[in-house]
N, C-alpha and C positions, 0 to 999 in steps of 0.2 A: 530813055534815060532815068527820066522820074521813077517808073515804074521798078526799076532797078533798084535806086535809094531805097524806096520803101520797104521792097523784098528785104535788102541787106539790113535795113536799120531793124524791121521787122521780126529777123532771124536771129537769135541770138549766137555767138559764137561759143562753138561746144571744144573745148580743151580736148587736144589729142588723146591726151593720158586719160581722160572720161572713157574716150570711144574706145579705148583699149581694155579698162579696167571692167567696163561691162560685155564684153566679151566674153561667151561661155569658154572658148577654147582657152583662152587667156588664163581664165580663173581657174580653168580643171588644171592646165600644166603647173601652175605656181601651187596648188596644192598639193599634188604630187611632187612635186620640186620640193617643198617644205619637208613632207615626211621623209623624204629619201635624204635629206640635209640632216634630220633629227638621228637618221638610222648611223649615219656617216660618222656624226659627231660619238655616239656610241662606240664606234669602231676605232677613232683614234684616240680616246683614253684608256683604251686597252690595246692596241697594236700585237701584243705577243699571240693573240688568237690566231692571227695569219700562219704566226711561225707555226705552231700546236698541228694547226690545219693541214702544214703544208708535208708535215713527217711521213704519213701515211704515203702517199705519192712518190715520196722520195724513197721509201724503202721499196714502192711495188717496181720504181725502176733498176734503182741499185742491187737489189736482191735477183726478185722473180725474173725480171728483166735479163739482165745480166745471164742467170742460168739458161731459160730456156733459149736465148740464143746463143748459147753453146751447142745446146741439145739439137737445135734445127729441126724440132721435131714439127713444127707447126708453119705449112707452106706461107710465104709473104711475097711472092713475086721477086721482081728487081728490089725491094726495099730488104734491109736487116730487119729482124725480129724486133731489133730495140725503137727503128725509126718506126714501123707498125705499129708498137706499144704506145711511143710515146703521146699520140693524143687521144689514147684511149686512156692514158694515165690521167691527161688533163682533164676528160670529161668524167671521169670517175673524183675527181676532186672537188668539180664544179656540185656534182650530185652529192657527193656528202657533205661537203657543207652546205649545201644548200635545201637538202633533205629534213634537218633537225632544224631549219629556220621556223618552224610553226610553235616548236617549245618556245620561242621567244614571247609569241603572243600570248602563249597561257601565262607565264612569269606576266607579262602586262595586265593580262586581265585581273589577276590575282592583285597586282598592285595598285588595281583601279585606272590605269593610264587609258586601257581599251574604252572605259566609260565617259573619258572627258574627249577621246577622240569622236567618238558615236555623237556625244551632242551639239560637235561644230558643224557648220551648213556644208561642210566636204561632202559631197558624195561617196558610196562607200568604194566605189572601184579607184576613185584618186588615191583614198588610203592605201587601197590593196596594191596598187600599181605602183605607187612611192616605196613599199617596202618591200617589192619585187625590183623594182629599180636598183636601188640601194642593196642588196643581195648579189645584181648582176656586177655593179662596181667592185663589190668584195669579191667578186670571182676574178675580175683581173688581176688584183692582186696575186692570188694564186696561180695565174698563168705566167705570170712574169717570173715566178719561183721557178716555175717546171720548164720554161722554154730556157732560162737560163741554166740549171741543172741538163737538159739536154743537148746545149751546147759544148758544155765540158766534158759528155760522152762519147762525144763525137756525132750526134746526130745531126743530119743536114737539113739544118732549120730554116726556109724560106725568108729572106729579109728585106725581101721589096714593099715597098709602103704599100701597096694594095692587097696584096695576101693577107700582113700582119693586120691592118685593117679589119679585113674579113673574119680574122682570127678573135679579134676583139668584141665585134658584134656577134660572132656567135658564142664565144662565151657569157657576155652579159646576155643575151636572149636564154641560153639553156640555164642559166643563173636563175635569172628572172622566171623561166618555166618551172623548174621544180622547185623552188622557194614558194611558188604561189600553190603548187600541188602538195608540197607542205601546210600552208596554211590553211586547205579545203581540211585536209588529214584533221590538223588541230582544232577546227572548229566543229567535228564531227566528233571526235573523240572527249574534247575540253578537259580532259586532265591530262597532268603530266607524267604519269603511270603507265597510262594506256598509250600516249602518243609515243613514249620509249619504246616500249613493246612494236609497236606498229612500224615505227622508222628501222628498228633494225629488223625488220621480217621483208620491208621493202625495199631495201637497198642491196644488200647483195643480189635475188633475183634480176632487179633492172639491170644491175653491172653484168651479169655472169649470162644473162639473155640476151645480148647485145653483140656489136662487134668491136668491142672495148679490145680485147685480147686475143682474138680467134677470127677468123674470116667468117662470115655467113655460111659460106658454102660448104665447110666442111660439118658445121652442123647436123643433126637428126633432122628429118624434114620437122618434125611438130615444133622444134627448138625455132627454126629459121623463120617459120608463120610469128611465134612469139618476136623475135627479134625483128622484123621487119613492122610490126606496130608499136615497138619500144620507141619512145621519140629519142632514148638516148644513144639508139643506132644511127639518126640521121646528125645528132651532134658530132656523135666520132667520124661519119661520114665527112662531113664538111671541113672538121676539124685536120683531117688525113690528108683533104686536098691541101686544104690553105698553108697548112704548117710546114708538110715535109718536101724537101725537091723529089722530084719523082712522084709523089703520091695523087692520086686520081680516085677522084669521087665514084662509088659505084651504084648511086641513086641518080646522081646529077646535083651539081650545086644548087641549081633553080629549086628544087625538089624538094632538100635537105631544109631550106630557109622558110618554104611554103611550109612543109609540116609545121616544123616547129613554131612560126609565126602560129598556123593556124591553133594548133593546142593551147600554146601562151593565151591567146585572146580567149578560147573555150573555157580554161582554167579561171580567166580572169573577170569573166560571167558569172561561174559557178562560185567562186572566193568572195565575189561582192555582194552575190544574194545572200550566203552565209556569214558572212561577217558580225552582223549585228545580233546572231544567235548564237557566238560564244559566252557573253555575259550572260546567258538565260540559266 
């Protein structure tokens, strides 16, 4: 009893909050969330960006989708062409919104914001992950617009909670992946003019060399190989299974999320190593 009293009196009580604050995992999460919060505040100040970003996918569904649905030239199995195409349009919206995310980093570099971020104790991976997370949340706003439009067009959307949650996870992961890829490109080219040119070159090949608007099976052999190593194909495949009634994943949902997660992790590592070099 006496020994227990001595040990208790000799060992100062450590508040629970101090233990949490000293946790590297908690600190990393807090730093990531802080960066994401800053990025989302920018979006809240100018929500019109979401509406302008939604114009292109709306045109794809209303014009391209309606025309090709009447032609019936592309085999889509038991799904109508609009149902086949809707997940591809959502993935396209995610890609096009995220791929130009890197230009914001160049603007922040020119304004001196990146220099201030780099002198903070936050690890570079937390800075990159925070920006990727904010891009993912922006992608969710695009998803809401496209799902509502799909419902208006009579597309059979799955309304169960688990598939909808899966759609949200896929959209966030896809947006984060392509925004991180965009950040890598920005760190390499370092100028707005070069970035805009490369961004234009990358987006259309990524979109058309995927299963977004036609099945991989009807592609020529060389294009099938490219489509199978294209991360966008796995995003579309997951969305087609989770979003559309009667839709099915060609690769398997587990494979889709595994590939997207693995590519995202690799991009985070690369972007974290390159992030400091953008100011040089």
